[in-house]
Phi, psi and omega in degrees: 000319179300321178299319179296314180297315180297315181301323182264010179052045179254137175232118182258001177055225183280001176286344182237129175225130179244133180246125182255018180285140178292136179240338182271131175219182183288341183258118182302318181298319179292319177300312178299318179299317180294315180296313180299321178293320178299316179296315179298319183288320190254348176049056183286152172277323184237136176244119181256121186236127173245342183292131180304316183300319182281333177283339183251254192295337184262345187304317183289350180257359178282136175274102188284336177050244185281356184295124179255348179211134175245127179246117178257138176210170180061220183300337181294331181294309180298320179295320179300311181294325179292326183265347188305320182292340181272343182262121183265016182270104183295340180288348179258028176278141180290149174280107186295332181285334184254339184279155178221171179303330183279339180207158178237133176246128179239132175245088187295146173284125185299324183298329182290340185240015180293145180263000000 
């Protein structure tokens, strides 16, 4: 992401924070705990997910809190579509106007994920 910003001479200041800490591990409960803690600590507006596990079976269990947009890309897209029929959470429906085959954009309803 830094390379993209530098290449385009963009500076977002304190509006952008990137965390490079590993969140995916072999234990689903631990992965969810790490993701949920990262969201709680950093309060992101946008959550960008490429991991297959988070785009698929774990997405409906993430506590999104302040997240207003989820962007899925790479392996997360295929996993999302494969699991979508199993997830009954309407707030995790893709935005058809913004999504494309290469990525899925979800604008979750906050009430569905309030803690």
